[in-house]
C-alpha positions, 0 to 999 in steps of 0.5 A: 331819552329819559322820561323827564326829557319826554315829559318836558317835550310833551309839555312844550308841545302842549304849550305850543298847542295852547299858544296857537289857539286865538285868535278868536281869541282868548286865554289865560289866567293864573295858570291857563292860556290860549292865544286867541280862541282857545284854552289850556292849563300849561302856561300862565299869563300875568301881564296886564293891558298896557297903553295902546296908541290909536287914531283919535277917532277910535275913541269917539264911537265912530262906526267902523262896522257895517249896519248889517252885522250878523253872526255865524258859528265857526267851530263854537265861536260866534263871529260877525258877518256882513254882506257889506264888509264880508266875508263874501265867500264862505265856501268850504268852511273858509272866509274870503272877500272882505271890504277894503276899509276898517270894517272889512279889516276887523272882520278879516282879522277875526275870521282868519284868526279863528280859522288858523286854529287846529280845532277847525281841521286841516281842510280849513286851516291848511288853505287858510294858512297857505293863502291868507297868512303872510310874512316872514313867520308864515311858514313857522305858523303853518308848521306849528299849527300842523303839529298842534293838530296832530297832538290834539288829534292823538289826544282825542282819537279823531281820524286824520283830516277831521276837526278836533272839538270846538273852541272855547271863547267868546268874542267881546270887542275890538280896538283899532291900534293903527290904520292905513289903507295897506295895513291895520293893527288891532286888538281883539278882546275875548273871554274864555275859561281860566283856571278853576272854572273862572272866566278871564278876558284877554286882548290879542294884537293882530295885524292884517295887510291888504294884498291887492285883492283881500286882507291877509293875516300877518303871521305873529313873531315865531308863528305863535301869538305868545307875545301878543296876548295880555290879560285885561282887567275889568276897568280896561274893557271900556277901551274896546268897541263891542261887536255891534252893528254900526260900531 
């Protein structure tokens, strides 16, 4: 294997790693990106937020989130929590037990997306991926997160099984694209550092499905959020509802 082939292989792995980091969110820039909640300098995202079809009530300020909304830190990302909408079980660093309503779906999407990042460590992303991620690409997502974790762990010298650093993103808002009792599509708006220390905002489309007892994340195509992320320009941020109680 020649050195140029090795270099390309390493770059591919790094791109895969940044593409897995989300949800929570965010990414990008003219030389940077992540997927939902992380960041990296390997792949530029140049698209802008396109038209999003939503139920009419999502545009009139209808309250999707409960009034008892609070915040918790997960690997450096502040995520919304609620006794009413969930998660009702956060033992062992995981998040389960979300209400079967729009608010529960939004919170489930956020919490699961954060916990499938390699930075949280296999004790969290392993069982989350096995039990809370479904769909045809779930196996691919498990494999890619595990590979990304091994790559990151090797870079920073962390012992196998331990978390790898913290996620670099701020969760700003959400927009429900479509809602039924069984499946919800939404976009999460996050902010993260882009190239040259700049701050960038991105939207990531996430889908969750009700599985008779809780919401589960539908694995994105190919097991990564590559095709689900778009850069959001300032004029379009008003399309998202903030993560505030009763919103």
